[in-house]
Structures are given as structure tokens and as C-alpha cells.
Residue frames as a rotation matrix with the C-alpha (Angstrom) as fourth column:
MET 1
-0.488 0.630 0.604 223.64
-0.494 0.371 -0.786 106.70
-0.719 -0.682 0.130 313.42
GLN 2
-0.913 0.161 -0.376 222.04
-0.240 0.532 0.812 103.82
0.331 0.831 -0.447 311.51
THR 3
-0.286 0.908 0.306 218.25
-0.808 -0.056 -0.587 103.24
-0.516 -0.415 0.749 311.46
THR 4
-0.972 0.027 -0.231 216.87
-0.097 0.857 0.506 99.80
0.212 0.514 -0.831 310.71
THR 5
-0.194 0.976 0.103 213.23
-0.975 -0.180 -0.132 99.15
-0.110 -0.126 0.986 310.07
ALA 6
-0.965 -0.038 0.259 211.94
-0.043 0.999 -0.014 95.64
-0.258 -0.025 -0.966 310.67
PHE 7
-0.270 0.886 -0.378 208.81
-0.884 -0.073 0.462 94.40
0.381 0.459 0.803 308.98
SER 8
-0.772 0.113 0.625 206.75
-0.268 0.834 -0.481 91.83
-0.576 -0.539 -0.614 310.70
PRO 9
-0.775 0.545 0.320 203.86
0.617 0.543 0.570 89.83
0.137 0.640 -0.756 309.22
ASN 10
0.046 0.829 -0.557 201.48
0.828 -0.344 -0.443 92.28
-0.559 -0.440 -0.703 310.80
ASN 11
-0.391 -0.268 -0.880 202.93
-0.170 -0.919 0.355 95.13
-0.905 0.288 0.314 308.71
SER 12
-0.969 0.053 0.241 201.82
0.246 0.221 0.944 93.38
-0.003 0.974 -0.227 305.46
GLN 13
-0.066 0.998 -0.002 198.19
0.996 0.066 -0.064 93.94
-0.064 -0.006 -0.998 306.49
GLY 14
0.187 0.002 -0.982 199.00
0.303 -0.951 0.056 97.63
-0.934 -0.308 -0.178 307.06
GLU 15
-0.709 -0.558 -0.432 200.70
-0.244 -0.380 0.892 97.86
-0.662 0.738 0.133 303.74
SER 16
-0.720 0.543 0.433 197.77
0.681 0.429 0.594 96.13
0.136 0.722 -0.678 301.89
SER 17
0.248 0.844 -0.476 195.44
0.864 -0.414 -0.285 98.54
-0.438 -0.341 -0.832 303.53
MET 18
-0.048 -0.343 -0.938 197.55
-0.095 -0.933 0.346 101.50
-0.994 0.106 0.012 302.40
VAL 19
-0.938 -0.316 0.138 197.79
0.090 0.164 0.982 100.10
-0.334 0.934 -0.125 298.89
LEU 20
-0.347 0.899 0.266 194.04
0.937 0.322 0.136 99.69
0.036 0.297 -0.954 298.73
THR 21
0.363 0.411 -0.836 193.55
0.535 -0.827 -0.175 103.24
-0.763 -0.384 -0.520 300.11
ARG 22
-0.504 -0.617 -0.605 195.97
-0.196 -0.600 0.775 104.61
-0.841 0.509 0.182 297.45
LEU 23
-0.919 0.149 0.364 194.24
0.392 0.427 0.815 102.65
-0.034 0.892 -0.451 294.63
PHE 24
0.082 0.990 -0.112 190.83
0.980 -0.101 -0.172 103.85
-0.182 -0.095 -0.979 295.78
PHE 25
0.196 -0.108 -0.975 192.14
0.185 -0.972 0.145 107.49
-0.963 -0.209 -0.170 295.76
VAL 26
-0.797 -0.578 -0.176 193.66
-0.108 -0.151 0.983 107.13
-0.594 0.802 0.058 292.32
LEU 27
-0.695 0.585 0.418 190.50
0.713 0.484 0.507 105.59
0.094 0.651 -0.754 290.87
SER 28
0.274 0.811 -0.517 188.23
0.849 -0.456 -0.266 108.11
-0.452 -0.366 -0.814 292.53
THR 29
-0.103 -0.398 -0.912 190.36
-0.079 -0.910 0.406 110.95
-0.992 0.114 0.062 291.22
SER 30
-0.963 -0.244 0.117 190.37
0.084 0.141 0.986 109.47
-0.257 0.959 -0.115 287.68
VAL 31
-0.299 0.923 0.243 186.58
0.953 0.280 0.113 109.14
0.036 0.266 -0.963 287.69
LEU 32
0.372 0.395 -0.840 186.24
0.538 -0.829 -0.151 112.70
-0.756 -0.395 -0.521 288.95
LEU 33
-0.421 -0.566 -0.708 188.65
-0.272 -0.666 0.694 114.13
-0.865 0.485 0.127 286.30
PHE 34
-0.877 0.201 0.437 187.01
0.478 0.464 0.746 112.05
-0.053 0.863 -0.502 283.55
GLY 35
0.113 0.991 -0.074 183.57
0.981 -0.123 -0.148 113.45
-0.156 -0.056 -0.986 284.57
CYS 36
0.270 -0.053 -0.961 184.99
0.184 -0.977 0.106 116.99
-0.945 -0.206 -0.254 284.65
ALA 37
-0.704 -0.696 -0.143 186.81
-0.058 -0.145 0.988 116.55
-0.708 0.704 0.062 281.39
SER 38
-0.802 0.437 0.406 183.66
0.564 0.332 0.756 115.51
0.196 0.836 -0.513 279.61
GLN 39
-0.337 0.658 -0.674 181.57
0.355 -0.574 -0.738 118.51
-0.872 -0.488 -0.040 280.78
SER 40
0.114 0.546 0.830 179.07
0.960 0.155 -0.234 119.75
-0.257 0.823 -0.507 278.19
LYS 41
-0.777 -0.426 -0.464 179.80
0.300 -0.898 0.322 122.79
-0.554 0.111 0.825 276.19
THR 42
-0.711 0.686 -0.156 176.36
-0.558 -0.415 0.718 122.66
0.428 0.598 0.678 274.39
ALA 43
-0.030 0.847 0.531 172.86
-0.911 0.196 -0.363 121.53
-0.411 -0.495 0.766 275.21
ASP 44
0.731 0.309 -0.609 173.14
-0.588 0.739 -0.330 118.72
0.347 0.599 0.721 272.60
GLN 45
-0.261 -0.890 -0.374 176.45
-0.374 0.451 -0.811 117.53
0.890 -0.072 -0.451 274.08
LEU 46
-0.608 0.144 0.781 174.75
-0.777 0.095 -0.623 117.26
-0.164 -0.985 0.054 277.51
ARG 47
0.484 0.874 0.039 172.02
-0.819 0.468 -0.332 115.20
-0.309 0.129 0.942 275.94
ASP 48
0.514 -0.328 -0.792 174.48
-0.424 0.706 -0.568 112.96
0.745 0.628 0.224 274.31
ASN 49
-0.672 -0.712 0.203 176.47
-0.508 0.244 -0.826 112.51
0.539 -0.658 -0.526 277.55
VAL 50
-0.269 0.620 0.737 173.25
-0.822 0.250 -0.511 111.51
-0.501 -0.743 0.443 279.36
GLN 51
0.680 0.564 -0.468 172.25
-0.731 0.566 -0.381 109.15
0.050 0.602 0.797 276.51
ARG 52
0.251 -0.662 -0.707 175.57
-0.196 0.680 -0.706 107.30
0.948 0.316 0.041 276.72
ASN 53
0.903 0.200 -0.380 175.32
0.305 0.324 0.895 107.18
0.303 -0.925 0.232 280.62
ALA 54
-0.007 -0.950 0.311 178.39
0.156 -0.308 -0.938 109.32
0.988 0.042 0.151 281.13
THR 55
-0.526 -0.326 -0.785 179.75
0.807 0.100 -0.582 109.78
0.268 -0.940 0.211 284.72
PHE 56
-0.804 0.219 -0.552 177.41
0.272 -0.692 -0.669 111.96
-0.529 -0.688 0.497 286.86
SER 57
-0.813 0.558 -0.170 174.69
-0.479 -0.474 0.739 112.10
0.332 0.682 0.652 284.28
SER 58
-0.736 0.657 0.162 171.03
0.441 0.647 -0.622 111.35
-0.514 -0.387 -0.766 284.91
ARG 59
-0.832 0.553 0.045 167.62
-0.225 -0.412 0.883 111.81
0.507 0.725 0.467 283.32
GLU 60
-0.684 0.729 -0.041 164.08
0.341 0.269 -0.901 112.16
-0.645 -0.630 -0.432 284.66
VAL 61
-0.855 0.519 -0.009 161.07
-0.190 -0.298 0.935 112.15
0.483 0.801 0.353 282.33
PHE 62
-0.682 0.716 -0.149 157.53
0.480 0.284 -0.830 112.75
-0.552 -0.637 -0.537 283.61
GLU 63
-0.554 0.606 0.572 154.14
0.520 -0.285 0.805 113.76
0.651 0.743 -0.157 282.21
VAL 64
-0.858 0.361 -0.367 151.89
0.095 -0.590 -0.802 116.55
-0.506 -0.723 0.471 283.57
LYS 65
-0.276 0.882 0.381 148.14
0.961 0.258 0.100 116.64
-0.010 0.394 -0.919 283.00
LYS 66
0.255 0.215 -0.943 148.33
0.158 -0.971 -0.179 120.37
-0.954 -0.103 -0.281 281.85
PRO 67
0.959 0.142 0.247 148.38
0.268 -0.160 -0.950 121.99
-0.095 0.977 -0.192 278.46
TYR 68
0.179 -0.955 0.235 151.82
0.970 0.132 -0.202 122.41
0.162 0.265 0.951 276.92
ARG 69
-0.019 -0.213 0.977 151.57
0.287 -0.937 -0.199 126.28
0.958 0.277 0.079 276.84
GLN 70
0.848 0.286 0.446 150.65
-0.329 -0.376 0.866 126.48
0.416 -0.881 -0.225 280.54
VAL 71
0.826 -0.550 -0.125 153.52
0.479 0.565 0.672 124.27
-0.299 -0.615 0.730 281.57
SER 72
0.053 -0.792 0.609 155.97
0.918 -0.201 -0.341 125.99
0.392 0.577 0.717 279.23
ASP 73
0.328 0.161 0.931 154.93
-0.015 -0.984 0.175 129.49
0.944 -0.071 -0.321 280.50
THR 74
0.966 0.161 0.204 155.32
-0.202 -0.028 0.979 128.43
0.163 -0.987 0.006 284.12
LEU 75
0.594 -0.805 -0.002 158.70
0.737 0.542 0.404 126.80
-0.324 -0.241 0.915 283.72
ARG 76
0.100 -0.545 0.833 159.98
0.729 -0.529 -0.434 129.56
0.677 0.650 0.344 281.63
LYS 77
0.549 0.227 0.804 159.02
-0.218 -0.890 0.400 132.21
0.807 -0.395 -0.439 284.24
LYS 78
0.969 -0.145 0.199 160.31
-0.159 0.248 0.956 130.24
-0.188 -0.958 0.217 287.28
TRP 79
0.582 -0.775 0.246 163.47
0.813 0.560 -0.158 129.13
-0.016 0.292 0.956 285.40
LEU 80
0.054 -0.484 0.873 164.52
0.457 -0.766 -0.453 132.71
0.888 0.423 0.179 284.68
GLU 81
0.608 0.305 0.733 163.42
-0.402 -0.678 0.615 134.04
0.684 -0.669 -0.290 288.05
CYS 82
0.951 -0.035 0.309 165.02
-0.266 0.419 0.868 131.42
-0.160 -0.907 0.389 290.27
LEU 83
0.684 -0.681 0.263 168.15
0.660 0.731 0.174 130.09
-0.310 0.054 0.949 288.54
ASP 84
0.444 -0.587 0.677 169.86
0.328 -0.596 -0.732 133.37
0.834 0.548 -0.072 287.47
SER 85
0.993 -0.043 -0.106 172.31
0.104 -0.047 0.993 133.46
-0.048 -0.998 -0.042 290.32
THR 86
0.180 -0.980 0.088 175.86
0.027 -0.084 -0.996 134.55
0.983 0.182 0.012 291.36
THR 87
0.997 0.066 -0.032 177.40
0.026 0.083 0.996 133.60
0.068 -0.994 0.081 294.70
THR 88
0.191 -0.975 0.113 180.87
-0.237 -0.158 -0.959 134.37
0.952 0.156 -0.261 295.97
GLY 89
0.977 0.012 0.211 182.61
-0.210 0.196 0.958 132.83
-0.030 -0.981 0.194 298.96
SER 90
0.111 -0.991 -0.075 186.08
-0.915 -0.073 -0.397 131.92
0.387 0.113 -0.915 300.10
PHE 91
0.851 0.105 -0.514 187.58
0.056 0.956 0.288 128.53
0.522 -0.274 0.808 300.89
HIS 92
0.490 -0.611 0.622 190.04
-0.870 -0.388 0.305 127.85
0.055 -0.690 -0.722 303.65
ARG 93
0.614 -0.403 -0.679 192.86
0.178 0.908 -0.378 125.51
0.769 0.111 0.630 304.24
GLY 94
-0.214 -0.712 -0.669 194.63
0.852 0.199 -0.484 125.16
0.478 -0.673 0.564 307.60
GLY 95
0.163 0.351 -0.922 192.68
0.845 -0.532 -0.053 128.07
-0.509 -0.771 -0.383 309.03
ASN 96
-0.546 -0.439 -0.714 193.92
0.036 -0.863 0.503 130.45
-0.837 0.249 0.487 306.39
THR 97
0.605 0.721 -0.338 191.93
-0.298 -0.189 -0.936 131.83
-0.739 0.667 0.100 303.40
PHE 98
-0.197 -0.667 0.719 193.10
0.398 0.615 0.680 129.83
-0.896 0.420 0.145 300.40
GLY 99
-0.968 -0.069 0.241 191.14
0.249 -0.360 0.899 131.58
0.025 0.931 0.365 297.65
THR 100
-0.382 0.891 -0.244 187.78
-0.527 -0.427 -0.735 132.93
-0.759 -0.152 0.633 296.49
LEU 101
-0.880 0.183 0.439 185.16
0.421 0.728 0.542 131.18
-0.220 0.661 -0.717 294.41
THR 102
-0.459 0.778 -0.430 182.40
-0.657 -0.622 -0.426 132.70
-0.599 0.087 0.796 292.43
ASN 103
-0.686 0.362 0.631 179.59
0.555 0.821 0.132 130.49
-0.470 0.440 -0.765 291.05
ILE 104
-0.622 0.446 -0.644 177.68
-0.651 -0.751 0.109 131.93
-0.435 0.487 0.757 288.13
TYR 105
-0.534 0.528 0.660 174.49
0.543 0.813 -0.211 130.32
-0.648 0.246 -0.721 286.98
LYS 106
-0.697 0.252 -0.672 172.99
-0.581 -0.747 0.323 131.43
-0.420 0.616 0.667 283.67
PRO 107
-0.195 0.737 0.648 169.49
0.412 0.660 -0.627 130.17
-0.890 0.145 -0.432 282.75
LYS 108
-0.811 0.056 -0.582 168.29
-0.521 -0.520 0.677 130.43
-0.265 0.853 0.450 279.14
VAL 109
-0.140 0.832 0.537 164.96
0.228 0.555 -0.800 129.54
-0.964 0.010 -0.267 277.48
ALA 110
-0.870 0.007 -0.493 163.89
-0.479 -0.248 0.842 128.96
-0.117 0.969 0.219 273.86
VAL 111
-0.296 0.872 0.390 160.18
0.019 0.413 -0.911 128.37
-0.955 -0.262 -0.138 273.16
THR 112
-0.876 0.217 -0.431 158.44
-0.453 -0.067 0.889 127.15
0.164 0.974 0.157 270.02
ASP 113
0.113 0.993 -0.024 154.99
-0.965 0.116 0.234 125.56
0.235 -0.003 0.972 269.40
ARG 114
0.631 0.094 -0.770 156.50
-0.202 0.978 -0.047 122.04
0.749 0.185 0.636 269.54
ARG 115
0.287 -0.586 -0.758 159.18
0.837 0.538 -0.100 122.35
0.466 -0.606 0.645 272.26
THR 116
0.857 -0.196 0.476 160.44
-0.380 -0.866 0.326 124.48
0.349 -0.460 -0.817 275.13
GLU 117
0.291 -0.834 -0.469 164.16
0.636 0.535 -0.556 124.21
0.715 -0.136 0.686 275.87
LEU 118
0.932 -0.117 0.344 165.45
-0.332 -0.657 0.676 125.37
0.147 -0.744 -0.651 279.26
THR 119
0.342 -0.869 -0.358 169.22
0.537 0.493 -0.684 125.31
0.771 0.042 0.635 279.83
LEU 120
0.984 -0.144 0.101 171.28
-0.165 -0.550 0.819 126.10
-0.063 -0.822 -0.565 282.82
GLN 121
0.372 -0.928 -0.002 175.00
0.276 0.113 -0.955 126.95
0.886 0.355 0.298 282.49
HIS 122
0.956 -0.202 -0.214 177.48
0.181 -0.167 0.969 127.09
-0.231 -0.965 -0.123 285.43
LYS 123
0.390 -0.872 0.296 180.79
0.209 -0.229 -0.951 128.90
0.897 0.433 0.093 285.53
GLN 124
0.790 -0.217 -0.574 183.26
0.573 -0.074 0.816 129.12
-0.220 -0.973 0.066 288.33
THR 125
0.360 -0.712 0.603 185.80
0.190 -0.577 -0.794 131.92
0.913 0.401 -0.072 288.66
GLY 126
0.982 -0.040 0.184 188.12
-0.187 -0.321 0.928 133.08
0.022 -0.946 -0.323 291.40
THR 127
0.090 -0.989 0.114 191.67
-0.977 -0.109 -0.182 132.96
0.193 -0.095 -0.977 292.79
GLY 128
-0.646 -0.487 0.588 193.06
-0.610 0.792 -0.015 129.51
-0.458 -0.368 -0.809 292.64
VAL 129
0.186 0.795 0.577 190.16
-0.081 0.597 -0.798 128.20
-0.979 0.102 0.176 290.45
THR 130
-0.700 -0.327 -0.635 190.65
-0.671 -0.004 0.742 126.49
-0.245 0.945 -0.216 287.08
GLN 131
0.422 0.822 0.382 187.77
-0.511 0.564 -0.649 124.75
-0.749 0.079 0.658 285.28
LEU 132
-0.589 -0.668 0.455 189.09
-0.014 0.571 0.821 121.91
-0.808 0.477 -0.346 283.27
GLY 133
-0.261 0.424 0.867 188.13
0.858 0.514 0.007 121.61
-0.443 0.746 -0.497 279.65
GLY 134
-0.980 -0.176 -0.095 187.77
0.123 -0.906 0.404 125.36
-0.157 0.384 0.910 278.99
PRO 135
-0.245 0.969 -0.036 184.22
0.681 0.145 -0.718 126.31
-0.691 -0.200 -0.695 279.62
PRO 136
-0.065 0.330 0.942 182.15
0.856 -0.466 0.223 128.28
0.512 0.821 -0.252 277.10
PRO 137
-0.621 -0.277 0.733 181.84
0.042 -0.946 -0.322 132.04
0.783 -0.169 0.599 277.97
GLU 138
-0.011 0.727 0.686 178.75
-0.818 -0.401 0.413 131.49
0.576 -0.556 0.599 280.05
GLY 139
-0.307 -0.218 0.926 179.77
-0.833 0.532 -0.151 128.20
-0.459 -0.818 -0.345 281.58
PHE 140
-0.988 -0.037 -0.153 179.24
-0.097 0.906 0.412 124.50
0.124 0.422 -0.898 281.06
PHE 141
-0.065 0.991 -0.115 175.72
-0.715 0.034 0.699 123.22
0.696 0.128 0.706 280.45
ILE 142
-0.922 -0.266 0.282 174.66
-0.387 0.572 -0.723 121.36
0.030 -0.776 -0.630 283.63
ILE 143
-0.418 0.848 0.327 170.90
0.295 0.467 -0.834 120.99
-0.859 -0.252 -0.445 283.19
VAL 144
-0.904 0.301 -0.303 168.79
-0.400 -0.351 0.846 120.76
0.148 0.887 0.438 280.07
THR 145
-0.502 0.816 0.289 165.00
0.225 0.445 -0.867 120.52
-0.835 -0.370 -0.406 280.39
ASP 146
-0.951 0.277 -0.137 162.80
-0.193 -0.185 0.964 119.97
0.242 0.943 0.229 277.37
VAL 147
-0.399 0.910 0.108 158.97
-0.140 0.056 -0.989 120.37
-0.906 -0.410 0.105 277.46
TYR 148
-0.985 0.102 -0.136 156.81
-0.116 0.186 0.976 118.78
0.125 0.977 -0.171 274.76
PRO 149
-0.128 0.981 0.145 153.08
-0.954 -0.082 -0.287 118.69
-0.270 -0.175 0.947 274.12
ILE 150
-0.880 -0.070 0.470 151.70
-0.044 0.997 0.065 115.14
-0.473 0.037 -0.880 274.25
ASP 151
-0.311 0.829 0.464 148.10
0.881 0.068 0.469 116.01
0.357 0.554 -0.752 273.49
LYS 152
0.091 0.441 0.893 145.84
0.235 -0.881 0.411 118.97
0.968 0.173 -0.184 274.13
ASN 153
0.728 0.296 0.619 145.96
-0.484 -0.418 0.769 118.51
0.486 -0.859 -0.161 277.95
THR 154
0.877 -0.479 0.045 149.18
0.310 0.636 0.707 116.68
-0.367 -0.606 0.706 278.58
SER 155
0.649 -0.757 -0.081 152.89
-0.620 -0.463 -0.634 117.69
0.442 0.462 -0.769 278.51
ARG 156
0.766 -0.551 -0.331 156.03
0.610 0.785 0.107 115.75
0.201 -0.284 0.938 278.85
VAL 157
0.759 -0.617 0.208 158.96
-0.648 -0.747 0.151 117.19
0.062 -0.249 -0.966 280.73
ASP 158
0.746 -0.631 -0.214 162.49
0.547 0.763 -0.344 115.68
0.380 0.140 0.914 280.12
VAL 159
0.839 -0.477 0.260 165.12
-0.543 -0.720 0.432 116.82
-0.019 -0.504 -0.863 282.57
GLN 160
0.698 -0.692 -0.184 168.74
0.588 0.700 -0.405 115.80
0.409 0.174 0.896 281.93
LYS 161
0.845 -0.499 0.192 171.80
-0.524 -0.700 0.486 116.73
-0.108 -0.511 -0.853 284.00
HIS 162
0.609 -0.731 -0.308 175.48
0.374 0.607 -0.701 116.08
0.700 0.311 0.643 283.81
MET 163
-0.413 -0.711 0.569 176.87
-0.418 -0.407 -0.812 117.06
0.809 -0.574 -0.129 287.23
PRO 164
-0.506 0.207 -0.837 176.58
0.729 0.621 -0.288 115.59
0.460 -0.756 -0.465 290.66
GLY 165
-0.778 0.240 -0.580 174.02
0.365 -0.579 -0.729 117.36
-0.511 -0.779 0.363 292.95
TYR 166
-0.899 0.418 -0.127 171.29
-0.418 -0.735 0.534 119.76
0.130 0.533 0.836 291.99
ALA 167
-0.764 0.601 -0.234 168.60
0.631 0.772 -0.081 117.57
0.132 -0.210 -0.969 293.53
GLY 168
-0.374 0.576 -0.727 166.79
0.435 -0.583 -0.686 120.70
-0.819 -0.573 -0.032 294.68
VAL 169
-0.609 0.093 -0.788 166.65
-0.647 -0.632 0.426 122.11
-0.458 0.770 0.445 291.16
ILE 170
-0.879 0.277 -0.387 165.28
-0.091 0.701 0.707 118.85
0.467 0.657 -0.591 289.76
LYS 171
-0.557 0.724 -0.407 162.59
0.804 0.347 -0.483 118.69
-0.209 -0.596 -0.775 292.47
ALA 172
-0.396 0.402 -0.825 161.68
-0.081 -0.911 -0.405 122.36
-0.915 -0.093 0.394 291.83
ILE 173
-0.857 0.063 -0.512 161.26
-0.515 -0.155 0.843 121.70
-0.026 0.986 0.165 288.09
ARG 174
-0.749 0.595 -0.292 158.76
0.487 0.793 0.367 118.95
0.450 0.133 -0.883 288.87
ASN 175
-0.347 0.613 -0.710 156.95
0.752 -0.271 -0.601 121.07
-0.560 -0.743 -0.367 291.42
TRP 176
-0.586 0.136 -0.798 156.69
-0.341 -0.936 0.091 124.03
-0.735 0.326 0.595 288.99
ALA 177
-0.890 0.227 -0.395 155.40
-0.323 0.297 0.899 121.82
0.321 0.928 -0.190 286.21
GLU 178
-0.519 0.703 -0.485 152.81
0.722 0.665 0.192 120.16
0.458 -0.250 -0.853 288.45
GLY 179
-0.062 0.516 0.854 151.92
-0.165 -0.850 0.501 123.44
0.984 -0.109 0.138 290.13
THR 180
0.535 0.253 -0.806 152.54
0.654 0.481 0.585 121.98
0.535 -0.840 0.092 293.70
SER 181
0.457 -0.412 -0.788 155.08
0.590 -0.522 0.615 124.59
-0.665 -0.747 0.004 294.72
MET 182
0.792 -0.241 0.562 156.56
0.381 -0.525 -0.761 127.70
0.478 0.816 -0.324 293.12
ALA 183
0.828 -0.546 -0.129 159.46
-0.098 -0.368 0.925 128.00
-0.552 -0.753 -0.358 295.61
CYS 184
0.598 -0.725 -0.342 162.92
-0.658 -0.200 -0.727 128.65
0.459 0.659 -0.596 294.32
PRO 185
0.861 -0.327 -0.389 165.48
0.433 0.873 0.226 125.87
0.265 -0.363 0.893 294.96
ASP 186
0.652 -0.758 -0.027 168.73
-0.422 -0.392 0.817 126.16
-0.630 -0.521 -0.576 296.76
LEU 187
0.763 -0.350 -0.543 171.34
-0.518 0.171 -0.838 125.83
0.386 0.921 -0.051 294.01
ALA 188
-0.261 -0.894 0.363 173.82
-0.955 0.184 -0.233 124.35
0.142 -0.408 -0.902 296.50
GLN 189
0.045 0.323 0.945 171.72
-0.548 0.799 -0.247 121.12
-0.835 -0.507 0.213 296.89
């Protein structure tokens, strides 16, 4: 039995659409892999990625009319209280459990008279999970927040991140610094 496929002029539109769809998929995957491959293994590397506008990076800088020590103490307390987290779940494909995933968030703080450095590292483990680029033992650096004194009653907060998402954490940092809310963020946002 012989099968013959005929192409009409209308098929060229479908083929063009399919080619564009494939091209979009390839480019999207490339951007995602590039973003993942350039994940930060140190706080300084994250700062460099943000400075050169690397994929998925962003920066928010704001000032708070509060003394440096007060802002530093509040952020340090909330950072360690709210962001030290481990969650485990499973992911499914076709109705079957495909694997498990554990997200581990590790906050750290370093305080001096001239700067407070708050870092958040993220590591994923589980069956069927591989983090590209070989993360450090406690995970890739995803958020770095630096707090500086501007004058006796003003502090500058510089929040830098190099991952998509985490809008809830960024909002919480501002709220904590300003004293408008002390609620812990949902790390999934």
C-alpha cells in the first residue's frame, strides 16, 4: 500500500506556523538554560550578574528614614526567621508520580558597622532532579540584600536577585525595612 501526501498552498501557512512555534521553543529553552547555567555560586557573582543585566536578574534600591542599626536588626531577625525553609512535594506526569522535589532555602546574615549583608541560597534535590551548573553545598545564591547607613537617621536597602519570581520576598524585605508589615512571605511567589 502506497501513501501519498499532497501539499496545498494552505499547508505552507501551517508549516510556517509550526516553524515559528519550534523556533520560539528553541529560543525560550536557550534563554532558560543560559539563565540557569549562569546561576550565582557566590554573593559577589550574583551582584555581578545583576550589574551586567543577566537574564532573570533585577535590582531594587530604596531608602528608609530609620537608623541603620534599627533597619539592620529588623531585617536580620525577619530574614533568619522567615526564609529558613524546606519544602518537599511530588510532581506528576500523565497522572503518575514522576518524582519528588525538595526546595531548601538557606538564609545567612553578616553585620558590620558599615554594611549588613543578607543572602538567600536555594538548592533543589529529589528523584529526577538535576541542578545545572553544580550548586554550592547550600545552593545557588538567589537574593542578596545589602543595607548601608546613609546618615544618622536614614538607611539604604539594595536588593538584588538572579532568579525569576520571589516577588513576595522582595515585597517583604521592603515591608520589614519600613516597618509596615512583619509577615513572612510565601517563598513560592
